[in-house]
mmCIF file of the N, C-alpha and C atoms, coordinates in Angstrom:
data_MODEL
# 
_entry.id   MODEL 
# 
loop_
_atom_site.group_PDB 
_atom_site.id 
_atom_site.type_symbol 
_atom_site.label_atom_id 
_atom_site.label_alt_id 
_atom_site.label_comp_id 
_atom_site.label_asym_id 
_atom_site.label_entity_id 
_atom_site.label_seq_id 
_atom_site.pdbx_PDB_ins_code 
_atom_site.Cartn_x 
_atom_site.Cartn_y 
_atom_site.Cartn_z 
_atom_site.occupancy 
_atom_site.B_iso_or_equiv 
_atom_site.pdbx_formal_charge 
_atom_site.auth_seq_id 
_atom_site.auth_comp_id 
_atom_site.auth_asym_id 
_atom_site.auth_atom_id 
_atom_site.pdbx_PDB_model_num 
ATOM 1   N N  . MET A 1 1  ? 146.940 114.071 63.751  1.00 0.00 ? 1  MET A N  1 
ATOM 2   C CA . MET A 1 1  ? 146.616 115.267 64.783  1.00 0.00 ? 1  MET A CA 1 
ATOM 3   C C  . MET A 1 1  ? 145.231 114.958 65.580  1.00 0.00 ? 1  MET A C  1 
ATOM 4   N N  . GLY A 1 2  ? 144.161 115.622 65.643  1.00 0.00 ? 2  GLY A N  1 
ATOM 5   C CA . GLY A 1 2  ? 143.249 115.497 66.123  1.00 0.00 ? 2  GLY A CA 1 
ATOM 6   C C  . GLY A 1 2  ? 142.035 114.319 65.805  1.00 0.00 ? 2  GLY A C  1 
ATOM 7   N N  . ARG A 1 3  ? 141.572 113.456 66.404  1.00 0.00 ? 3  ARG A N  1 
ATOM 8   C CA . ARG A 1 3  ? 140.776 112.466 66.147  1.00 0.00 ? 3  ARG A CA 1 
ATOM 9   C C  . ARG A 1 3  ? 139.584 112.905 66.545  1.00 0.00 ? 3  ARG A C  1 
ATOM 10  N N  . ARG A 1 4  ? 138.283 112.698 65.757  1.00 0.00 ? 4  ARG A N  1 
ATOM 11  C CA . ARG A 1 4  ? 137.096 112.788 66.044  1.00 0.00 ? 4  ARG A CA 1 
ATOM 12  C C  . ARG A 1 4  ? 136.589 111.667 66.665  1.00 0.00 ? 4  ARG A C  1 
ATOM 13  N N  . ARG A 1 5  ? 136.048 111.930 67.835  1.00 0.00 ? 5  ARG A N  1 
ATOM 14  C CA . ARG A 1 5  ? 135.074 110.714 68.413  1.00 0.00 ? 5  ARG A CA 1 
ATOM 15  C C  . ARG A 1 5  ? 133.796 111.011 68.064  1.00 0.00 ? 5  ARG A C  1 
ATOM 16  N N  . ARG A 1 6  ? 133.207 109.409 67.978  1.00 0.00 ? 6  ARG A N  1 
ATOM 17  C CA . ARG A 1 6  ? 131.751 109.460 67.967  1.00 0.00 ? 6  ARG A CA 1 
ATOM 18  C C  . ARG A 1 6  ? 131.179 109.588 69.356  1.00 0.00 ? 6  ARG A C  1 
ATOM 19  N N  . LYS A 1 7  ? 129.974 110.617 69.155  1.00 0.00 ? 7  LYS A N  1 
ATOM 20  C CA . LYS A 1 7  ? 129.266 110.620 70.361  1.00 0.00 ? 7  LYS A CA 1 
ATOM 21  C C  . LYS A 1 7  ? 128.449 109.317 70.741  1.00 0.00 ? 7  LYS A C  1 
ATOM 22  N N  . ILE A 1 8  ? 128.414 108.949 71.842  1.00 0.00 ? 8  ILE A N  1 
ATOM 23  C CA . ILE A 1 8  ? 127.752 107.770 72.322  1.00 0.00 ? 8  ILE A CA 1 
ATOM 24  C C  . ILE A 1 8  ? 126.500 108.315 73.178  1.00 0.00 ? 8  ILE A C  1 
ATOM 25  N N  . THR A 1 9  ? 125.301 107.640 72.630  1.00 0.00 ? 9  THR A N  1 
ATOM 26  C CA . THR A 1 9  ? 123.953 108.119 73.305  1.00 0.00 ? 9  THR A CA 1 
ATOM 27  C C  . THR A 1 9  ? 123.498 106.908 73.893  1.00 0.00 ? 9  THR A C  1 
ATOM 28  N N  . HIS A 1 10 ? 123.089 107.229 75.193  1.00 0.00 ? 10 HIS A N  1 
ATOM 29  C CA . HIS A 1 10 ? 122.459 105.948 76.033  1.00 0.00 ? 10 HIS A CA 1 
ATOM 30  C C  . HIS A 1 10 ? 120.978 106.089 76.189  1.00 0.00 ? 10 HIS A C  1 
ATOM 31  N N  . ARG A 1 11 ? 120.402 105.090 75.981  1.00 0.00 ? 11 ARG A N  1 
ATOM 32  C CA . ARG A 1 11 ? 118.751 105.057 75.786  1.00 0.00 ? 11 ARG A CA 1 
ATOM 33  C C  . ARG A 1 11 ? 118.368 104.782 77.193  1.00 0.00 ? 11 ARG A C  1 
ATOM 34  N N  . ARG A 1 12 ? 117.515 105.490 77.774  1.00 0.00 ? 12 ARG A N  1 
ATOM 35  C CA . ARG A 1 12 ? 117.141 105.184 79.323  1.00 0.00 ? 12 ARG A CA 1 
ATOM 36  C C  . ARG A 1 12 ? 115.997 104.069 79.171  1.00 0.00 ? 12 ARG A C  1 
ATOM 37  N N  . GLN A 1 13 ? 116.050 103.046 80.018  1.00 0.00 ? 13 GLN A N  1 
ATOM 38  C CA . GLN A 1 13 ? 114.961 102.106 80.228  1.00 0.00 ? 13 GLN A CA 1 
ATOM 39  C C  . GLN A 1 13 ? 113.920 102.603 81.117  1.00 0.00 ? 13 GLN A C  1 
ATOM 40  N N  . SER A 1 14 ? 112.670 102.590 80.484  1.00 0.00 ? 14 SER A N  1 
ATOM 41  C CA . SER A 1 14 ? 111.400 102.863 81.388  1.00 0.00 ? 14 SER A CA 1 
ATOM 42  C C  . SER A 1 14 ? 111.421 102.090 82.521  1.00 0.00 ? 14 SER A C  1 
ATOM 43  N N  . ARG A 1 15 ? 111.021 102.414 83.543  1.00 0.00 ? 15 ARG A N  1 
ATOM 44  C CA . ARG A 1 15 ? 110.604 101.914 84.889  1.00 0.00 ? 15 ARG A CA 1 
ATOM 45  C C  . ARG A 1 15 ? 109.405 101.033 84.821  1.00 0.00 ? 15 ARG A C  1 
ATOM 46  N N  . THR A 1 16 ? 109.264 99.972  85.106  1.00 0.00 ? 16 THR A N  1 
ATOM 47  C CA . THR A 1 16 ? 108.045 99.286  85.137  1.00 0.00 ? 16 THR A CA 1 
ATOM 48  C C  . THR A 1 16 ? 107.289 99.259  86.408  1.00 0.00 ? 16 THR A C  1 
ATOM 49  N N  . ILE A 1 17 ? 106.096 98.871  86.336  1.00 0.00 ? 17 ILE A N  1 
ATOM 50  C CA . ILE A 1 17 ? 105.236 98.685  87.378  1.00 0.00 ? 17 ILE A CA 1 
ATOM 51  C C  . ILE A 1 17 ? 105.498 97.467  88.074  1.00 0.00 ? 17 ILE A C  1 
ATOM 52  N N  . PRO A 1 18 ? 105.541 97.749  89.619  1.00 0.00 ? 18 PRO A N  1 
ATOM 53  C CA . PRO A 1 18 ? 105.949 96.190  90.277  1.00 0.00 ? 18 PRO A CA 1 
ATOM 54  C C  . PRO A 1 18 ? 104.850 95.203  90.248  1.00 0.00 ? 18 PRO A C  1 
ATOM 55  N N  . THR A 1 19 ? 105.034 93.893  90.699  1.00 0.00 ? 19 THR A N  1 
ATOM 56  C CA . THR A 1 19 ? 103.992 93.076  90.525  1.00 0.00 ? 19 THR A CA 1 
ATOM 57  C C  . THR A 1 19 ? 103.710 92.598  92.032  1.00 0.00 ? 19 THR A C  1 
ATOM 58  N N  . ILE A 1 20 ? 104.844 92.649  92.962  1.00 0.00 ? 20 ILE A N  1 
ATOM 59  C CA . ILE A 1 20 ? 104.749 92.294  94.296  1.00 0.00 ? 20 ILE A CA 1 
ATOM 60  C C  . ILE A 1 20 ? 104.804 93.404  95.082  1.00 0.00 ? 20 ILE A C  1 
ATOM 61  N N  . PHE A 1 21 ? 104.049 93.704  95.976  1.00 0.00 ? 21 PHE A N  1 
ATOM 62  C CA . PHE A 1 21 ? 104.414 95.217  96.798  1.00 0.00 ? 21 PHE A CA 1 
ATOM 63  C C  . PHE A 1 21 ? 104.664 94.754  98.267  1.00 0.00 ? 21 PHE A C  1 
ATOM 64  N N  . ASN A 1 22 ? 104.775 95.673  99.209  1.00 0.00 ? 22 ASN A N  1 
ATOM 65  C CA . ASN A 1 22 ? 104.922 95.636  100.324 1.00 0.00 ? 22 ASN A CA 1 
ATOM 66  C C  . ASN A 1 22 ? 103.785 95.630  101.182 1.00 0.00 ? 22 ASN A C  1 
ATOM 67  N N  . CYS A 1 23 ? 103.692 94.775  102.181 1.00 0.00 ? 23 CYS A N  1 
ATOM 68  C CA . CYS A 1 23 ? 102.330 94.619  103.153 1.00 0.00 ? 23 CYS A CA 1 
ATOM 69  C C  . CYS A 1 23 ? 102.560 95.683  104.207 1.00 0.00 ? 23 CYS A C  1 
ATOM 70  N N  . PRO A 1 24 ? 101.616 96.588  104.428 1.00 0.00 ? 24 PRO A N  1 
ATOM 71  C CA . PRO A 1 24 ? 101.552 97.372  105.401 1.00 0.00 ? 24 PRO A CA 1 
ATOM 72  C C  . PRO A 1 24 ? 100.987 96.998  106.905 1.00 0.00 ? 24 PRO A C  1 
ATOM 73  N N  . ARG A 1 25 ? 100.846 95.696  106.808 1.00 0.00 ? 25 ARG A N  1 
ATOM 74  C CA . ARG A 1 25 ? 100.729 95.178  108.121 1.00 0.00 ? 25 ARG A CA 1 
ATOM 75  C C  . ARG A 1 25 ? 101.859 94.365  108.840 1.00 0.00 ? 25 ARG A C  1 
ATOM 76  N N  . CYS A 1 26 ? 102.372 93.612  108.040 1.00 0.00 ? 26 CYS A N  1 
ATOM 77  C CA . CYS A 1 26 ? 103.689 92.858  108.433 1.00 0.00 ? 26 CYS A CA 1 
ATOM 78  C C  . CYS A 1 26 ? 104.750 93.353  107.773 1.00 0.00 ? 26 CYS A C  1 
ATOM 79  N N  . GLY A 1 27 ? 104.910 94.174  106.810 1.00 0.00 ? 27 GLY A N  1 
ATOM 80  C CA . GLY A 1 27 ? 106.168 94.864  106.300 1.00 0.00 ? 27 GLY A CA 1 
ATOM 81  C C  . GLY A 1 27 ? 106.834 93.964  105.260 1.00 0.00 ? 27 GLY A C  1 
ATOM 82  N N  . ARG A 1 28 ? 106.558 92.824  104.999 1.00 0.00 ? 28 ARG A N  1 
ATOM 83  C CA . ARG A 1 28 ? 107.351 92.172  104.027 1.00 0.00 ? 28 ARG A CA 1 
ATOM 84  C C  . ARG A 1 28 ? 106.670 92.340  102.777 1.00 0.00 ? 28 ARG A C  1 
ATOM 85  N N  . SER A 1 29 ? 107.491 91.967  101.918 1.00 0.00 ? 29 SER A N  1 
ATOM 86  C CA . SER A 1 29 ? 107.300 92.083  100.451 1.00 0.00 ? 29 SER A CA 1 
ATOM 87  C C  . SER A 1 29 ? 106.476 90.801  99.748  1.00 0.00 ? 29 SER A C  1 
ATOM 88  N N  . ALA A 1 30 ? 105.150 90.904  100.083 1.00 0.00 ? 30 ALA A N  1 
ATOM 89  C CA . ALA A 1 30 ? 104.718 89.480  99.682  1.00 0.00 ? 30 ALA A CA 1 
ATOM 90  C C  . ALA A 1 30 ? 103.266 89.869  99.466  1.00 0.00 ? 30 ALA A C  1 
ATOM 91  N N  . VAL A 1 31 ? 102.815 90.869  99.045  1.00 0.00 ? 31 VAL A N  1 
ATOM 92  C CA . VAL A 1 31 ? 101.539 91.422  98.456  1.00 0.00 ? 31 VAL A CA 1 
ATOM 93  C C  . VAL A 1 31 ? 101.281 91.018  96.891  1.00 0.00 ? 31 VAL A C  1 
ATOM 94  N N  . ARG A 1 32 ? 100.444 90.277  96.679  1.00 0.00 ? 32 ARG A N  1 
ATOM 95  C CA . ARG A 1 32 ? 100.055 90.147  95.175  1.00 0.00 ? 32 ARG A CA 1 
ATOM 96  C C  . ARG A 1 32 ? 98.401  90.686  95.061  1.00 0.00 ? 32 ARG A C  1 
ATOM 97  N N  . VAL A 1 33 ? 98.388  91.539  93.579  1.00 0.00 ? 33 VAL A N  1 
ATOM 98  C CA . VAL A 1 33 ? 96.861  91.760  93.202  1.00 0.00 ? 33 VAL A CA 1 
ATOM 99  C C  . VAL A 1 33 ? 96.477  91.034  91.899  1.00 0.00 ? 33 VAL A C  1 
ATOM 100 N N  . GLU A 1 34 ? 95.259  90.364  92.216  1.00 0.00 ? 34 GLU A N  1 
ATOM 101 C CA . GLU A 1 34 ? 94.717  89.716  91.079  1.00 0.00 ? 34 GLU A CA 1 
ATOM 102 C C  . GLU A 1 34 ? 93.444  90.560  90.712  1.00 0.00 ? 34 GLU A C  1 
ATOM 103 N N  . LEU A 1 35 ? 93.315  90.813  89.228  1.00 0.00 ? 35 LEU A N  1 
ATOM 104 C CA . LEU A 1 35 ? 92.343  91.751  88.794  1.00 0.00 ? 35 LEU A CA 1 
ATOM 105 C C  . LEU A 1 35 ? 91.264  90.738  88.139  1.00 0.00 ? 35 LEU A C  1 
ATOM 106 N N  . ASP A 1 36 ? 90.051  90.810  88.204  1.00 0.00 ? 36 ASP A N  1 
ATOM 107 C CA . ASP A 1 36 ? 89.062  90.006  87.517  1.00 0.00 ? 36 ASP A CA 1 
ATOM 108 C C  . ASP A 1 36 ? 88.123  91.058  86.985  1.00 0.00 ? 36 ASP A C  1 
ATOM 109 N N  . TYR A 1 37 ? 88.395  91.474  85.623  1.00 0.00 ? 37 TYR A N  1 
ATOM 110 C CA . TYR A 1 37 ? 87.555  92.746  84.937  1.00 0.00 ? 37 TYR A CA 1 
ATOM 111 C C  . TYR A 1 37 ? 86.318  92.261  84.818  1.00 0.00 ? 37 TYR A C  1 
ATOM 112 N N  . LYS A 1 38 ? 85.814  91.030  84.484  1.00 0.00 ? 38 LYS A N  1 
ATOM 113 C CA . LYS A 1 38 ? 84.467  90.442  84.161  1.00 0.00 ? 38 LYS A CA 1 
ATOM 114 C C  . LYS A 1 38 ? 83.598  90.538  85.457  1.00 0.00 ? 38 LYS A C  1 
ATOM 115 N N  . VAL A 1 39 ? 83.948  90.096  86.578  1.00 0.00 ? 39 VAL A N  1 
ATOM 116 C CA . VAL A 1 39 ? 83.444  90.423  87.635  1.00 0.00 ? 39 VAL A CA 1 
ATOM 117 C C  . VAL A 1 39 ? 83.452  91.703  88.447  1.00 0.00 ? 39 VAL A C  1 
ATOM 118 N N  . GLY A 1 40 ? 84.538  92.669  87.998  1.00 0.00 ? 40 GLY A N  1 
ATOM 119 C CA . GLY A 1 40 ? 84.568  94.103  88.455  1.00 0.00 ? 40 GLY A CA 1 
ATOM 120 C C  . GLY A 1 40 ? 85.377  94.159  89.933  1.00 0.00 ? 40 GLY A C  1 
ATOM 121 N N  . GLN A 1 41 ? 85.922  93.051  90.155  1.00 0.00 ? 41 GLN A N  1 
ATOM 122 C CA . GLN A 1 41 ? 86.749  93.157  91.586  1.00 0.00 ? 41 GLN A CA 1 
ATOM 123 C C  . GLN A 1 41 ? 88.218  92.481  91.561  1.00 0.00 ? 41 GLN A C  1 
ATOM 124 N N  . GLY A 1 42 ? 89.111  93.280  92.482  1.00 0.00 ? 42 GLY A N  1 
ATOM 125 C CA . GLY A 1 42 ? 90.260  93.018  92.452  1.00 0.00 ? 42 GLY A CA 1 
ATOM 126 C C  . GLY A 1 42 ? 90.589  92.332  93.875  1.00 0.00 ? 42 GLY A C  1 
ATOM 127 N N  . LEU A 1 43 ? 91.493  91.352  93.859  1.00 0.00 ? 43 LEU A N  1 
ATOM 128 C CA . LEU A 1 43 ? 91.790  90.638  95.326  1.00 0.00 ? 43 LEU A CA 1 
ATOM 129 C C  . LEU A 1 43 ? 93.247  91.013  95.397  1.00 0.00 ? 43 LEU A C  1 
ATOM 130 N N  . VAL A 1 44 ? 93.288  91.439  96.694  1.00 0.00 ? 44 VAL A N  1 
ATOM 131 C CA . VAL A 1 44 ? 94.559  91.981  97.473  1.00 0.00 ? 44 VAL A CA 1 
ATOM 132 C C  . VAL A 1 44 ? 95.011  91.120  98.519  1.00 0.00 ? 44 VAL A C  1 
ATOM 133 N N  . PHE A 1 45 ? 95.956  90.119  98.358  1.00 0.00 ? 45 PHE A N  1 
ATOM 134 C CA . PHE A 1 45 ? 96.486  89.234  99.725  1.00 0.00 ? 45 PHE A CA 1 
ATOM 135 C C  . PHE A 1 45 ? 97.962  89.251  99.844  1.00 0.00 ? 45 PHE A C  1 
ATOM 136 N N  . CYS A 1 46 ? 98.205  88.950  101.048 1.00 0.00 ? 46 CYS A N  1 
ATOM 137 C CA . CYS A 1 46 ? 99.458  89.036  101.499 1.00 0.00 ? 46 CYS A CA 1 
ATOM 138 C C  . CYS A 1 46 ? 99.897  87.466  101.693 1.00 0.00 ? 46 CYS A C  1 
ATOM 139 N N  . GLY A 1 47 ? 101.196 87.154  101.167 1.00 0.00 ? 47 GLY A N  1 
ATOM 140 C CA . GLY A 1 47 ? 101.357 85.593  101.206 1.00 0.00 ? 47 GLY A CA 1 
ATOM 141 C C  . GLY A 1 47 ? 102.045 85.513  102.567 1.00 0.00 ? 47 GLY A C  1 
ATOM 142 N N  . ASN A 1 48 ? 102.302 86.238  103.661 1.00 0.00 ? 48 ASN A N  1 
ATOM 143 C CA . ASN A 1 48 ? 102.965 86.086  104.813 1.00 0.00 ? 48 ASN A CA 1 
ATOM 144 C C  . ASN A 1 48 ? 101.787 86.111  105.883 1.00 0.00 ? 48 ASN A C  1 
ATOM 145 N N  . CYS A 1 49 ? 101.461 87.170  106.083 1.00 0.00 ? 49 CYS A N  1 
ATOM 146 C CA . CYS A 1 49 ? 100.356 87.179  107.095 1.00 0.00 ? 49 CYS A CA 1 
ATOM 147 C C  . CYS A 1 49 ? 98.902  86.791  106.465 1.00 0.00 ? 49 CYS A C  1 
ATOM 148 N N  . GLU A 1 50 ? 98.832  86.510  105.418 1.00 0.00 ? 50 GLU A N  1 
ATOM 149 C CA . GLU A 1 50 ? 97.559  86.154  104.792 1.00 0.00 ? 50 GLU A CA 1 
ATOM 150 C C  . GLU A 1 50 ? 96.382  86.926  104.881 1.00 0.00 ? 50 GLU A C  1 
ATOM 151 N N  . CYS A 1 51 ? 96.299  88.361  105.311 1.00 0.00 ? 51 CYS A N  1 
ATOM 152 C CA . CYS A 1 51 ? 95.378  89.331  105.046 1.00 0.00 ? 51 CYS A CA 1 
ATOM 153 C C  . CYS A 1 51 ? 95.165  89.698  103.769 1.00 0.00 ? 51 CYS A C  1 
ATOM 154 N N  . GLN A 1 52 ? 93.810  89.702  103.439 1.00 0.00 ? 52 GLN A N  1 
ATOM 155 C CA . GLN A 1 52 ? 93.161  89.991  102.100 1.00 0.00 ? 52 GLN A CA 1 
ATOM 156 C C  . GLN A 1 52 ? 92.258  90.840  101.966 1.00 0.00 ? 52 GLN A C  1 
ATOM 157 N N  . ALA A 1 53 ? 91.688  91.348  100.924 1.00 0.00 ? 53 ALA A N  1 
ATOM 158 C CA . ALA A 1 53 ? 90.721  92.090  100.652 1.00 0.00 ? 53 ALA A CA 1 
ATOM 159 C C  . ALA A 1 53 ? 90.204  92.080  99.247  1.00 0.00 ? 53 ALA A C  1 
ATOM 160 N N  . THR A 1 54 ? 88.587  92.139  99.005  1.00 0.00 ? 54 THR A N  1 
ATOM 161 C CA . THR A 1 54 ? 88.214  92.527  97.940  1.00 0.00 ? 54 THR A CA 1 
ATOM 162 C C  . THR A 1 54 ? 88.033  93.917  97.556  1.00 0.00 ? 54 THR A C  1 
ATOM 163 N N  . ILE A 1 55 ? 88.141  94.551  96.417  1.00 0.00 ? 55 ILE A N  1 
ATOM 164 C CA . ILE A 1 55 ? 88.094  95.791  96.154  1.00 0.00 ? 55 ILE A CA 1 
ATOM 165 C C  . ILE A 1 55 ? 87.488  96.136  94.856  1.00 0.00 ? 55 ILE A C  1 
ATOM 166 N N  . PRO A 1 56 ? 86.304  96.598  94.791  1.00 0.00 ? 56 PRO A N  1 
ATOM 167 C CA . PRO A 1 56 ? 85.857  97.244  93.254  1.00 0.00 ? 56 PRO A CA 1 
ATOM 168 C C  . PRO A 1 56 ? 86.508  97.793  92.450  1.00 0.00 ? 56 PRO A C  1 
ATOM 169 N N  . ILE A 1 57 ? 86.681  97.348  91.044  1.00 0.00 ? 57 ILE A N  1 
ATOM 170 C CA . ILE A 1 57 ? 87.516  97.924  90.234  1.00 0.00 ? 57 ILE A CA 1 
ATOM 171 C C  . ILE A 1 57 ? 86.606  98.259  88.927  1.00 0.00 ? 57 ILE A C  1 
ATOM 172 N N  . SER A 1 58 ? 87.356  99.239  88.006  1.00 0.00 ? 58 SER A N  1 
ATOM 173 C CA . SER A 1 58 ? 86.584  99.625  86.866  1.00 0.00 ? 58 SER A CA 1 
ATOM 174 C C  . SER A 1 58 ? 87.656  98.959  85.414  1.00 0.00 ? 58 SER A C  1 
ATOM 175 N N  . SER A 1 59 ? 87.052  99.269  84.265  1.00 0.00 ? 59 SER A N  1 
ATOM 176 C CA . SER A 1 59 ? 87.999  98.419  83.241  1.00 0.00 ? 59 SER A CA 1 
ATOM 177 C C  . SER A 1 59 ? 89.173  99.145  82.865  1.00 0.00 ? 59 SER A C  1 
ATOM 178 N N  . ILE A 1 60 ? 89.432  100.241 83.504  1.00 0.00 ? 60 ILE A N  1 
ATOM 179 C CA . ILE A 1 60 ? 90.893  100.965 83.423  1.00 0.00 ? 60 ILE A CA 1 
ATOM 180 C C  . ILE A 1 60 ? 91.635  100.744 84.916  1.00 0.00 ? 60 ILE A C  1 
ATOM 181 N N  . THR A 1 61 ? 91.309  100.112 85.690  1.00 0.00 ? 61 THR A N  1 
ATOM 182 C CA . THR A 1 61 ? 92.196  100.147 86.851  1.00 0.00 ? 61 THR A CA 1 
ATOM 183 C C  . THR A 1 61 ? 93.449  99.096  86.825  1.00 0.00 ? 61 THR A C  1 
ATOM 184 N N  . GLU A 1 62 ? 94.472  99.638  87.158  1.00 0.00 ? 62 GLU A N  1 
ATOM 185 C CA . GLU A 1 62 ? 95.815  98.746  87.530  1.00 0.00 ? 62 GLU A CA 1 
ATOM 186 C C  . GLU A 1 62 ? 95.856  98.237  88.503  1.00 0.00 ? 62 GLU A C  1 
ATOM 187 N N  . PRO A 1 63 ? 96.931  97.115  88.877  1.00 0.00 ? 63 PRO A N  1 
ATOM 188 C CA . PRO A 1 63 ? 97.161  96.697  89.847  1.00 0.00 ? 63 PRO A CA 1 
ATOM 189 C C  . PRO A 1 63 ? 97.721  97.634  91.073  1.00 0.00 ? 63 PRO A C  1 
ATOM 190 N N  . VAL A 1 64 ? 98.460  98.387  90.643  1.00 0.00 ? 64 VAL A N  1 
ATOM 191 C CA . VAL A 1 64 ? 99.182  99.491  91.721  1.00 0.00 ? 64 VAL A CA 1 
ATOM 192 C C  . VAL A 1 64 ? 97.853  100.435 92.084  1.00 0.00 ? 64 VAL A C  1 
ATOM 193 N N  . ASP A 1 65 ? 96.906  100.658 91.495  1.00 0.00 ? 65 ASP A N  1 
ATOM 194 C CA . ASP A 1 65 ? 95.557  101.636 91.999  1.00 0.00 ? 65 ASP A CA 1 
ATOM 195 C C  . ASP A 1 65 ? 95.092  100.724 93.177  1.00 0.00 ? 65 ASP A C  1 
ATOM 196 N N  . VAL A 1 66 ? 94.712  99.381  92.934  1.00 0.00 ? 66 VAL A N  1 
ATOM 197 C CA . VAL A 1 66 ? 93.804  98.426  93.709  1.00 0.00 ? 66 VAL A CA 1 
ATOM 198 C C  . VAL A 1 66 ? 95.127  98.476  95.117  1.00 0.00 ? 66 VAL A C  1 
ATOM 199 N N  . TYR A 1 67 ? 96.049  98.377  95.174  1.00 0.00 ? 67 TYR A N  1 
ATOM 200 C CA . TYR A 1 67 ? 96.943  98.137  96.176  1.00 0.00 ? 67 TYR A CA 1 
ATOM 201 C C  . TYR A 1 67 ? 97.048  99.666  96.943  1.00 0.00 ? 67 TYR A C  1 
ATOM 202 N N  . GLY A 1 68 ? 97.111  100.611 96.356  1.00 0.00 ? 68 GLY A N  1 
ATOM 203 C CA . GLY A 1 68 ? 96.968  101.998 97.040  1.00 0.00 ? 68 GLY A CA 1 
ATOM 204 C C  . GLY A 1 68 ? 95.817  102.246 97.694  1.00 0.00 ? 68 GLY A C  1 
ATOM 205 N N  . GLU A 1 69 ? 94.722  101.657 97.055  1.00 0.00 ? 69 GLU A N  1 
ATOM 206 C CA . GLU A 1 69 ? 93.366  101.841 97.658  1.00 0.00 ? 69 GLU A CA 1 
ATOM 207 C C  . GLU A 1 69 ? 93.244  101.011 98.967  1.00 0.00 ? 69 GLU A C  1 
ATOM 208 N N  . TRP A 1 70 ? 93.999  99.555  99.108  1.00 0.00 ? 70 TRP A N  1 
ATOM 209 C CA . TRP A 1 70 ? 94.091  98.785  100.200 1.00 0.00 ? 70 TRP A CA 1 
ATOM 210 C C  . TRP A 1 70 ? 94.944  99.577  101.222 1.00 0.00 ? 70 TRP A C  1 
ATOM 211 N N  . VAL A 1 71 ? 95.964  99.865  100.749 1.00 0.00 ? 71 VAL A N  1 
ATOM 212 C CA . VAL A 1 71 ? 96.927  100.661 101.734 1.00 0.00 ? 71 VAL A CA 1 
ATOM 213 C C  . VAL A 1 71 ? 96.187  101.744 102.661 1.00 0.00 ? 71 VAL A C  1 
ATOM 214 N N  . ASP A 1 72 ? 95.037  102.514 101.769 1.00 0.00 ? 72 ASP A N  1 
ATOM 215 C CA . ASP A 1 72 ? 94.620  103.456 102.528 1.00 0.00 ? 72 ASP A CA 1 
ATOM 216 C C  . ASP A 1 72 ? 93.411  103.077 103.543 1.00 0.00 ? 72 ASP A C  1 
ATOM 217 N N  . ILE A 1 73 ? 92.786  101.538 103.212 1.00 0.00 ? 73 ILE A N  1 
ATOM 218 C CA . ILE A 1 73 ? 91.795  100.988 104.033 1.00 0.00 ? 73 ILE A CA 1 
ATOM 219 C C  . ILE A 1 73 ? 92.577  100.461 105.208 1.00 0.00 ? 73 ILE A C  1 
ATOM 220 N N  . VAL A 1 74 ? 93.716  99.974  105.185 1.00 0.00 ? 74 VAL A N  1 
ATOM 221 C CA . VAL A 1 74 ? 94.504  99.695  106.230 1.00 0.00 ? 74 VAL A CA 1 
ATOM 222 C C  . VAL A 1 74 ? 94.702  100.775 107.059 1.00 0.00 ? 74 VAL A C  1 
ATOM 223 N N  . SER A 1 75 ? 95.333  101.950 106.682 1.00 0.00 ? 75 SER A N  1 
ATOM 224 C CA . SER A 1 75 ? 95.783  102.861 107.557 1.00 0.00 ? 75 SER A CA 1 
ATOM 225 C C  . SER A 1 75 ? 94.662  103.345 108.098 1.00 0.00 ? 75 SER A C  1 
ATOM 226 N N  . ARG A 1 76 ? 93.420  103.526 107.615 1.00 0.00 ? 76 ARG A N  1 
ATOM 227 C CA . ARG A 1 76 ? 92.214  104.017 108.009 1.00 0.00 ? 76 ARG A CA 1 
ATOM 228 C C  . ARG A 1 76 ? 91.641  103.324 109.368 1.00 0.00 ? 76 ARG A C  1 
ATOM 229 N N  . GLU A 1 77 ? 92.145  101.951 109.153 1.00 0.00 ? 77 GLU A N  1 
ATOM 230 C CA . GLU A 1 77 ? 91.550  101.088 110.259 1.00 0.00 ? 77 GLU A CA 1 
ATOM 231 C C  . GLU A 1 77 ? 92.549  101.303 111.434 1.00 0.00 ? 77 GLU A C  1 
ATOM 232 N N  . ARG A 1 78 ? 93.797  101.349 111.010 1.00 0.00 ? 78 ARG A N  1 
ATOM 233 C CA . ARG A 1 78 ? 94.977  101.691 112.259 1.00 0.00 ? 78 ARG A CA 1 
ATOM 234 C C  . ARG A 1 78 ? 94.521  102.738 112.910 1.00 0.00 ? 78 ARG A C  1 
ATOM 235 N N  . LYS A 1 79 ? 94.300  103.903 112.401 1.00 0.00 ? 79 LYS A N  1 
ATOM 236 C CA . LYS A 1 79 ? 93.752  105.418 113.026 1.00 0.00 ? 79 LYS A CA 1 
ATOM 237 C C  . LYS A 1 79 ? 92.577  105.175 113.820 1.00 0.00 ? 79 LYS A C  1 
ATOM 238 N N  . GLY A 1 80 ? 91.610  104.205 113.113 1.00 0.00 ? 80 GLY A N  1 
ATOM 239 C CA . GLY A 1 80 ? 90.294  104.309 114.139 1.00 0.00 ? 80 GLY A CA 1 
ATOM 240 C C  . GLY A 1 80 ? 90.656  103.359 115.259 1.00 0.00 ? 80 GLY A C  1 
ATOM 241 N N  . SER A 1 81 ? 91.464  102.552 115.419 1.00 0.00 ? 81 SER A N  1 
ATOM 242 C CA . SER A 1 81 ? 91.741  101.627 116.724 1.00 0.00 ? 81 SER A CA 1 
ATOM 243 C C  . SER A 1 81 ? 92.469  102.381 117.498 1.00 0.00 ? 81 SER A C  1 
ATOM 244 N N  . ILE A 1 82 ? 93.537  103.342 117.047 1.00 0.00 ? 82 ILE A N  1 
ATOM 245 C CA . ILE A 1 82 ? 94.257  104.134 117.874 1.00 0.00 ? 82 ILE A CA 1 
ATOM 246 C C  . ILE A 1 82 ? 93.305  105.357 118.987 1.00 0.00 ? 82 ILE A C  1 
ATOM 247 N N  . ALA A 1 83 ? 92.477  105.765 117.861 1.00 0.00 ? 83 ALA A N  1 
ATOM 248 C CA . ALA A 1 83 ? 91.419  106.872 118.518 1.00 0.00 ? 83 ALA A CA 1 
ATOM 249 C C  . ALA A 1 83 ? 90.494  105.955 119.530 1.00 0.00 ? 83 ALA A C  1 
ATOM 250 N N  . GLU A 1 84 ? 90.007  105.079 119.335 1.00 0.00 ? 84 GLU A N  1 
ATOM 251 C CA . GLU A 1 84 ? 89.355  104.353 120.323 1.00 0.00 ? 84 GLU A CA 1 
ATOM 252 C C  . GLU A 1 84 ? 90.053  104.084 121.675 1.00 0.00 ? 84 GLU A C  1 
# 
């Protein structure tokens, strides 16, 4: 007669935080972030267009936070050059 089937459960995998980001200047996926908690600085640099920046960090800062701050700085520079 009727057969009971076992219910299949799927486990969702959590998304991981990326380690390589897109460069807002050249558009390539070549930006790496290195954090030095002892000094309190994060280094952001693009392997393609070789632009880089040093950003102050705290003990709870993640690489994605430093990248976001750098993107904000680059966008402010672009808006400033367009307005002039």
